[in-house]
Legacy VTK file of the C-alpha trace (Angstrom):
# vtk DataFile Version 3.0
C-alpha trace
ASCII
DATASET POLYDATA
POINTS 532 float
-4.003 8.199 -3.657
-2.029 10.712 -1.719
1.736 10.926 -2.022
3.878 10.388 1.026
6.211 12.918 2.491
9.874 12.228 1.916
11.726 10.829 4.900
15.346 10.175 5.684
14.371 6.533 5.357
10.736 6.370 4.265
8.389 3.574 5.097
6.746 1.386 2.498
3.417 2.560 1.159
0.702 4.544 2.883
-2.686 4.162 1.234
-4.855 7.222 1.441
-7.514 8.846 -0.668
-6.901 11.217 -3.514
-7.336 14.912 -2.890
-8.432 15.378 -6.491
-11.773 15.010 -8.203
-12.255 14.180 -11.843
-15.168 13.189 -14.004
-15.253 10.340 -16.438
-13.446 11.106 -19.641
-14.058 9.170 -22.820
-13.167 5.514 -23.185
-12.537 3.245 -26.113
-15.409 0.951 -25.248
-18.209 -0.527 -27.203
-21.073 -2.853 -26.412
-23.390 -2.509 -23.422
-22.827 -2.802 -19.712
-19.077 -2.715 -20.241
-19.088 -6.227 -21.711
-16.686 -5.616 -24.567
-13.721 -3.441 -25.391
-12.875 -2.071 -28.832
-10.879 -5.021 -30.121
-8.122 -5.514 -27.557
-8.376 -1.980 -26.108
-9.216 -1.828 -22.411
-10.676 1.196 -20.639
-10.349 1.257 -16.857
-12.133 3.408 -14.300
-9.296 4.108 -11.859
-10.201 5.607 -8.502
-7.228 7.895 -7.894
-5.222 10.210 -10.143
-1.461 9.667 -9.768
0.652 12.268 -8.025
3.443 11.563 -10.525
4.356 8.745 -12.939
7.887 8.468 -11.601
8.486 5.273 -9.581
11.271 6.917 -7.597
9.237 9.883 -6.396
5.670 8.659 -6.039
4.434 7.592 -2.639
1.030 6.189 -3.537
-0.187 2.622 -3.629
-2.614 3.401 -6.452
0.252 4.501 -8.710
1.968 1.112 -8.323
-0.229 -0.770 -10.821
0.025 2.104 -13.323
3.811 2.078 -13.010
3.829 -1.705 -13.357
2.373 -1.531 -16.868
5.411 0.440 -18.113
8.241 -0.465 -15.751
9.854 -3.580 -14.285
11.882 -4.500 -11.237
14.923 -6.705 -10.700
12.799 -9.362 -9.025
9.132 -10.293 -9.383
7.027 -10.947 -6.298
4.346 -13.584 -6.655
1.002 -13.040 -4.908
2.367 -15.311 -2.162
5.333 -12.897 -1.774
7.806 -15.396 -3.208
10.830 -13.635 -4.713
11.331 -14.826 -8.313
13.442 -13.590 -11.264
12.443 -10.342 -12.934
14.969 -8.244 -14.841
17.555 -10.232 -12.908
17.796 -13.897 -13.848
19.522 -14.937 -10.604
21.260 -13.555 -7.517
23.412 -14.459 -4.545
23.678 -13.095 -1.022
26.943 -12.910 0.902
27.220 -14.956 4.119
27.164 -11.801 6.245
24.000 -10.533 4.520
25.662 -7.298 3.461
26.078 -7.865 -0.275
23.608 -8.885 -2.983
24.881 -9.737 -6.466
22.489 -9.920 -9.424
23.005 -11.441 -12.854
20.817 -9.506 -15.287
18.862 -10.662 -18.301
20.500 -9.764 -21.599
18.923 -8.250 -24.730
16.522 -6.117 -22.700
15.846 -2.580 -23.872
14.026 0.436 -22.496
11.224 1.891 -24.596
13.559 4.599 -25.925
16.055 1.993 -27.165
18.532 2.388 -24.294
20.077 -0.989 -23.357
19.298 -2.369 -19.918
22.487 -3.451 -18.158
24.366 -3.214 -14.863
25.253 0.434 -15.413
21.565 1.226 -15.912
20.858 -0.263 -12.472
23.670 1.815 -10.952
22.282 4.947 -12.619
18.854 4.233 -11.140
20.248 3.763 -7.637
22.296 6.938 -7.960
19.151 8.763 -9.044
17.090 7.417 -6.150
19.726 8.257 -3.535
20.416 11.744 -4.915
18.934 14.295 -2.493
17.824 16.402 -5.441
15.501 13.604 -6.534
13.581 13.805 -3.261
12.802 10.133 -3.526
9.833 8.940 -1.542
9.111 5.251 -1.030
11.956 3.850 -3.118
14.715 5.218 -0.911
13.246 3.514 2.132
12.832 0.227 0.303
16.584 0.107 -0.323
17.151 0.218 3.435
20.857 0.006 4.208
21.743 -1.186 0.680
22.402 2.155 -0.980
25.603 1.421 -2.894
25.324 -0.255 -6.328
28.304 -1.220 -8.507
28.522 -2.601 -12.047
30.808 -5.631 -11.698
30.503 -6.399 -15.431
28.082 -5.542 -18.228
25.335 -7.755 -16.836
26.335 -8.250 -13.190
25.518 -5.639 -10.552
26.091 -5.773 -6.803
24.505 -3.902 -3.904
26.552 -3.276 -0.764
24.734 -2.719 2.526
26.066 -0.831 5.538
24.350 -3.445 7.733
22.432 -6.657 7.002
18.961 -5.795 5.735
16.747 -8.858 5.448
13.749 -7.135 3.728
15.892 -6.071 0.749
15.125 -8.847 -1.747
11.361 -8.663 -1.303
11.223 -4.892 -1.268
13.119 -4.398 -4.527
10.219 -6.232 -6.157
7.841 -3.348 -5.399
7.005 -1.032 -8.325
8.688 1.884 -6.553
12.090 0.377 -7.330
11.325 -0.155 -11.023
14.126 0.561 -13.469
13.915 3.771 -15.536
15.849 4.598 -18.694
19.127 6.337 -17.751
18.790 8.319 -20.979
15.385 9.595 -19.856
16.695 10.376 -16.358
19.416 12.600 -17.828
17.238 14.131 -20.529
14.138 15.054 -18.564
15.419 15.755 -15.046
12.635 17.051 -12.825
10.128 16.431 -15.616
10.911 12.701 -15.701
7.441 11.859 -14.376
5.931 13.353 -17.528
7.982 10.989 -19.714
7.839 7.513 -18.109
10.304 5.233 -19.898
10.736 1.666 -18.709
11.190 -1.853 -20.068
7.644 -3.090 -19.388
5.022 -4.780 -21.566
3.331 -1.429 -22.251
4.859 1.902 -23.240
3.723 5.424 -22.512
1.396 7.205 -24.963
-0.138 10.169 -23.129
-1.014 11.556 -19.727
-3.615 14.225 -18.928
-3.302 15.101 -15.213
-6.439 14.258 -13.230
-8.043 12.846 -16.377
-6.332 9.882 -18.039
-3.241 7.802 -18.751
-2.884 5.875 -22.015
-0.346 3.098 -22.609
0.122 0.808 -25.619
1.558 -2.649 -26.222
5.359 -2.854 -26.425
5.804 -5.073 -29.543
9.463 -5.802 -28.669
8.722 -7.228 -25.223
10.293 -10.686 -24.860
11.614 -10.845 -21.267
8.573 -11.375 -19.050
9.115 -12.888 -15.589
8.661 -16.647 -15.707
6.183 -16.349 -12.843
3.921 -14.252 -15.098
2.956 -17.458 -16.895
3.346 -16.270 -20.470
5.955 -14.929 -22.882
6.100 -12.316 -25.594
4.167 -9.052 -25.981
1.013 -8.267 -24.019
-2.327 -9.360 -25.454
-4.026 -6.003 -25.015
-3.179 -3.379 -27.624
-3.948 -0.337 -25.481
-5.091 0.539 -21.985
-6.775 3.825 -21.110
-6.952 4.600 -17.404
-9.642 7.210 -16.776
-9.263 8.754 -13.318
-12.663 8.789 -11.618
-12.416 9.385 -7.853
-16.187 9.696 -7.423
-17.618 6.275 -6.566
-20.953 6.820 -8.306
-19.302 8.108 -11.477
-16.908 5.169 -11.559
-19.745 2.680 -11.175
-21.709 4.568 -13.830
-18.790 4.281 -16.262
-18.857 0.506 -15.857
-22.607 0.219 -16.246
-22.708 2.454 -19.329
-19.882 0.630 -21.080
-17.462 3.577 -20.893
-15.198 1.289 -18.876
-14.806 -2.476 -18.892
-13.136 -2.549 -15.481
-13.257 -0.479 -12.320
-11.159 -0.833 -9.194
-11.921 0.235 -5.634
-15.514 -0.880 -6.181
-17.714 0.433 -3.355
-18.755 -2.435 -1.095
-22.486 -2.130 -1.660
-22.021 -2.283 -5.446
-19.515 -5.093 -5.195
-22.233 -7.229 -3.673
-24.863 -6.133 -6.199
-22.644 -6.821 -9.226
-21.651 -10.351 -8.229
-23.887 -12.041 -10.832
-23.540 -9.446 -13.589
-19.781 -8.967 -13.821
-16.571 -10.827 -13.068
-14.922 -9.797 -9.822
-11.692 -10.267 -7.905
-10.459 -9.278 -4.490
-6.780 -8.368 -4.658
-5.290 -8.665 -1.163
-3.113 -5.670 -0.293
-0.504 -6.843 2.191
0.797 -4.768 5.065
-1.017 -3.510 8.138
-4.462 -3.499 6.529
-7.000 -0.908 7.625
-6.079 0.069 11.172
-5.994 2.947 13.640
-2.909 3.959 15.616
-3.838 4.992 19.165
-1.769 7.889 20.513
0.001 6.872 23.717
1.401 10.375 24.316
-1.808 12.438 24.399
-4.309 12.469 27.254
-6.401 10.441 27.839
-5.067 7.673 25.540
-1.763 8.107 27.353
-3.468 5.873 29.941
-3.137 2.146 29.128
-6.590 1.322 30.487
-8.170 3.870 28.136
-6.441 2.345 25.126
-7.478 -1.154 26.175
-11.047 -0.021 26.794
-11.179 1.380 23.266
-10.028 -1.961 21.878
-12.785 -3.827 23.733
-15.473 -1.244 22.940
-15.163 -1.246 19.157
-17.117 -3.831 17.159
-14.976 -4.455 14.055
-17.657 -6.392 12.194
-20.165 -3.584 12.709
-17.578 -1.040 11.565
-17.018 -2.917 8.317
-20.762 -3.231 7.732
-21.278 0.480 8.344
-18.368 1.730 6.219
-18.266 -0.794 3.368
-21.326 -3.044 3.417
-19.418 -5.773 5.250
-17.349 -6.870 2.240
-13.936 -6.931 3.966
-12.716 -9.630 6.381
-12.258 -8.299 9.927
-8.765 -8.281 11.345
-7.417 -8.237 14.900
-3.658 -8.720 14.410
-1.268 -6.123 12.938
0.302 -8.070 10.037
-1.566 -9.555 7.064
-1.889 -13.335 7.065
0.147 -13.550 3.824
3.186 -12.009 5.511
6.106 -13.495 7.394
5.442 -13.035 11.093
1.670 -13.338 10.979
0.613 -15.028 14.212
-2.855 -16.560 14.460
-2.264 -17.110 18.181
-2.555 -13.342 18.704
-6.045 -13.302 17.246
-8.862 -12.700 19.707
-6.816 -10.609 22.137
-9.541 -7.946 22.222
-12.994 -9.368 21.456
-15.889 -6.937 21.263
-16.917 -6.715 24.911
-18.497 -3.411 26.067
-18.811 -4.649 29.639
-15.104 -5.493 29.695
-14.311 -2.011 28.345
-16.174 -0.403 31.234
-14.588 -2.745 33.774
-11.078 -1.901 32.525
-11.807 1.807 32.982
-13.258 1.257 36.453
-10.231 -0.799 37.502
-8.039 2.031 36.232
-9.631 4.572 38.573
-12.174 6.081 36.198
-15.658 6.978 37.390
-18.749 6.997 35.176
-21.822 9.183 35.583
-24.482 10.568 33.261
-21.980 12.886 31.558
-19.387 10.179 30.893
-16.095 9.073 32.454
-13.805 11.179 34.649
-10.554 10.644 36.532
-8.909 13.139 38.872
-11.318 15.776 37.656
-10.518 15.213 33.971
-13.138 14.028 31.493
-12.490 11.175 29.083
-12.860 12.887 25.695
-11.182 11.661 22.514
-10.252 13.384 19.253
-10.560 11.170 16.173
-9.118 12.543 12.940
-10.098 11.369 9.448
-8.836 12.404 6.030
-11.768 14.137 4.361
-11.028 13.263 0.730
-12.180 9.643 1.032
-15.631 8.578 2.223
-14.247 5.414 3.843
-12.122 6.914 6.598
-14.695 9.393 7.944
-17.231 6.561 7.993
-14.834 4.370 9.972
-14.145 7.212 12.405
-17.867 7.798 12.870
-18.473 4.098 13.497
-15.682 4.042 16.099
-17.210 7.150 17.648
-20.593 5.422 17.897
-19.201 2.341 19.627
-17.239 4.438 22.110
-20.310 6.486 22.971
-22.189 3.275 23.769
-19.820 2.714 26.710
-19.891 6.369 27.757
-16.650 7.511 26.090
-17.057 10.877 24.424
-15.356 11.084 21.031
-15.299 13.857 18.453
-14.524 13.259 14.765
-12.585 15.935 12.898
-12.376 15.588 9.115
-9.313 17.234 7.577
-7.665 17.779 4.242
-4.613 15.665 3.481
-1.927 18.149 4.540
-3.632 19.150 7.791
-4.454 15.537 8.621
-0.843 14.420 8.138
0.522 17.350 10.158
-1.903 16.693 13.009
-0.979 13.013 13.208
2.759 13.706 13.075
2.448 16.233 15.911
0.314 13.823 17.921
-2.631 16.214 18.248
-5.184 13.415 18.052
-6.076 10.231 19.901
-6.852 7.962 16.941
-7.021 8.025 13.152
-8.053 5.280 10.677
-5.848 4.599 7.645
-4.038 1.801 5.834
-0.433 0.927 5.097
0.951 -1.317 2.367
4.072 -3.467 2.774
5.552 -6.798 1.691
7.796 -7.363 4.720
7.106 -7.263 8.475
9.802 -4.614 8.819
6.873 -2.286 8.151
6.391 -2.313 11.928
9.715 -0.501 12.282
8.370 2.519 10.483
5.419 2.765 12.865
7.124 2.034 16.171
10.828 2.881 16.062
11.862 6.076 17.885
11.841 9.142 15.678
9.997 7.498 12.802
7.829 9.849 10.766
5.000 7.328 10.922
5.103 6.657 14.649
1.621 8.121 14.931
0.901 6.113 18.053
3.829 8.066 19.520
4.826 4.934 21.372
7.971 2.898 21.651
9.970 1.066 24.279
13.465 -0.382 24.448
12.329 -4.004 24.137
10.206 -3.298 21.072
12.941 -1.205 19.462
15.488 -3.973 19.988
13.135 -6.570 18.487
12.465 -4.459 15.403
16.154 -3.831 14.837
16.908 -7.531 15.257
14.097 -8.412 12.856
15.514 -6.378 9.981
19.046 -7.723 10.445
18.143 -11.407 10.958
18.179 -13.468 7.761
16.735 -16.767 9.026
12.967 -16.705 8.224
11.924 -18.791 11.230
13.889 -16.616 13.622
12.509 -13.471 11.978
8.949 -14.779 12.310
9.406 -15.374 16.041
10.834 -11.867 16.474
7.767 -10.323 14.854
5.445 -12.526 16.909
6.993 -10.975 20.025
6.848 -7.465 18.593
3.168 -7.756 17.684
2.354 -9.101 21.143
3.874 -5.980 22.733
1.964 -3.735 20.326
-1.324 -5.455 21.172
-0.656 -5.707 24.910
0.022 -1.967 24.945
-3.054 -1.325 22.742
-1.276 1.220 20.536
-2.682 -0.077 17.250
-6.219 -1.187 16.514
-6.441 -3.600 13.553
-9.790 -3.164 11.788
-9.978 -5.186 8.584
-7.952 -6.602 5.716
-7.113 -4.269 2.869
-8.303 -5.392 -0.566
-8.761 -3.798 -3.955
-12.177 -4.878 -5.205
-12.180 -5.192 -9.006
-15.350 -5.449 -11.067
-15.075 -6.056 -14.791
-16.561 -7.447 -18.010
-17.096 -11.193 -18.100
-15.215 -11.186 -21.416
-12.062 -9.804 -19.790
-9.707 -12.549 -18.591
-6.100 -12.957 -17.489
-5.954 -10.237 -14.828
-3.461 -10.925 -12.063
-1.452 -9.103 -9.427
2.047 -9.075 -8.037
3.024 -9.416 -4.395
1.669 -6.575 -2.309
-1.562 -6.435 -4.281
-0.471 -4.457 -7.365
-2.669 -5.247 -10.378
-0.932 -6.650 -13.474
-2.492 -6.219 -16.931
0.213 -8.103 -18.840
-1.829 -11.293 -19.300
-5.226 -9.613 -19.713
-7.281 -9.980 -22.897
-10.846 -10.037 -24.170
-12.449 -13.275 -25.262
-15.011 -13.315 -28.061
LINES 1 533
532 0 1 2 3 4 5 6 7 8 9 10 11 12 13 14 15 16 17 18 19 20 21 22 23 24 25 26 27 28 29 30 31 32 33 34 35 36 37 38 39 40 41 42 43 44 45 46 47 48 49 50 51 52 53 54 55 56 57 58 59 60 61 62 63 64 65 66 67 68 69 70 71 72 73 74 75 76 77 78 79 80 81 82 83 84 85 86 87 88 89 90 91 92 93 94 95 96 97 98 99 100 101 102 103 104 105 106 107 108 109 110 111 112 113 114 115 116 117 118 119 120 121 122 123 124 125 126 127 128 129 130 131 132 133 134 135 136 137 138 139 140 141 142 143 144 145 146 147 148 149 150 151 152 153 154 155 156 157 158 159 160 161 162 163 164 165 166 167 168 169 170 171 172 173 174 175 176 177 178 179 180 181 182 183 184 185 186 187 188 189 190 191 192 193 194 195 196 197 198 199 200 201 202 203 204 205 206 207 208 209 210 211 212 213 214 215 216 217 218 219 220 221 222 223 224 225 226 227 228 229 230 231 232 233 234 235 236 237 238 239 240 241 242 243 244 245 246 247 248 249 250 251 252 253 254 255 256 257 258 259 260 261 262 263 264 265 266 267 268 269 270 271 272 273 274 275 276 277 278 279 280 281 282 283 284 285 286 287 288 289 290 291 292 293 294 295 296 297 298 299 300 301 302 303 304 305 306 307 308 309 310 311 312 313 314 315 316 317 318 319 320 321 322 323 324 325 326 327 328 329 330 331 332 333 334 335 336 337 338 339 340 341 342 343 344 345 346 347 348 349 350 351 352 353 354 355 356 357 358 359 360 361 362 363 364 365 366 367 368 369 370 371 372 373 374 375 376 377 378 379 380 381 382 383 384 385 386 387 388 389 390 391 392 393 394 395 396 397 398 399 400 401 402 403 404 405 406 407 408 409 410 411 412 413 414 415 416 417 418 419 420 421 422 423 424 425 426 427 428 429 430 431 432 433 434 435 436 437 438 439 440 441 442 443 444 445 446 447 448 449 450 451 452 453 454 455 456 457 458 459 460 461 462 463 464 465 466 467 468 469 470 471 472 473 474 475 476 477 478 479 480 481 482 483 484 485 486 487 488 489 490 491 492 493 494 495 496 497 498 499 500 501 502 503 504 505 506 507 508 509 510 511 512 513 514 515 516 517 518 519 520 521 522 523 524 525 526 527 528 529 530 531
């Protein structure tokens, strides 16, 4: 997965494809068809090499599960996004919503023997907020709560410059995992080469673009209660082999070089249903979607944006790009998230005739060469990051549907840096991507004025006010209503096209059990083991 650029206040997690290619390196597997590991050693075919193994500076969703093997957070998010105790046993929030106080678990140690305490939390926050760190996701997840203070050895408080309702959920993401203060001081800019946390597994080795190896932490006794077990992990070792190529990753599973692969290609996911165990980890946030640029002609015209929404057949897109394995989606927020509104579903059904009528009503004229208005032709530029097969396929499917109603569209595949720069500058009309989040405040990062990720280049005063109110309102019911209103504006203005839910498709040996995931869709290997 591709790392995010650093922002003054970054958004949550942008899920892209890796720009790197690696073959399958050796695994510790025996047996046939990936059915068994060597004892309790697991070898995983992981789709994307990490940019860095530093929670505070990575910006990639795919690094989250890797980080989660070695590091822990103050709170643990359940798959239902419930905030439960993690390294903190309990907490309180001040009546004005501007102070959070955490009581920490005692007798917790980092892998290098450094005690975990309130000062360790303060040191981590100081590290994240230091400009020299160039923190990515983690800085944004802290929101307005950037000041941490050790009130006693095992009590730490966060002070916020303004109420920030997403705070509790967001500190449960792997990007705010606690790192050893000793390691922070010792390794400096090389910290990502020496990951040192408190998690159930400790770091063994890392070969960039090839593999990461972690081993059981025998001293681990402080698992989150929500994890459903206590004591050390059951697996002795995990080897993550980085295999971006889909065919190679599938081949590693079939040959027994790996007992688990993630990001299983849709067509294989269907084929393997009877041969292997499988799970579909829901990745919360905005799913797979396409921002539609409201500042660039011709999508600066509302009727053009609405016509696009009616013209595109989401079900056909999913079938074309991923063998139809993902559920279609037509609302911005995932159904697991606060603010999801089923009533908004169906706003833009697939209706080619309606698409053409909307354009006609807007003053567009269609002939054999396409649509024109005031002498200008309706031609769209669709960008797609070239390092993943999924996004170009989605762009091509969108292109095909638009052409069916006479809208000319050109797909331009780009490398990661050029793609990002083009979208930031607004030199495109649409681009497919995905965005991971655990709180509806994610919409702020895509629609507030001046936001790095406002790739629809759209905002208005009403929407801005709603988004600001949403992040400062603590009552869940009131927050939900705020985000219902915000999503309605976004859909009415047709500045974001939801496409389908985002899921990580896992395929693995039938003898491997106990896999789970934390809120947001980050795989957890703590409870995993092989059965005989």
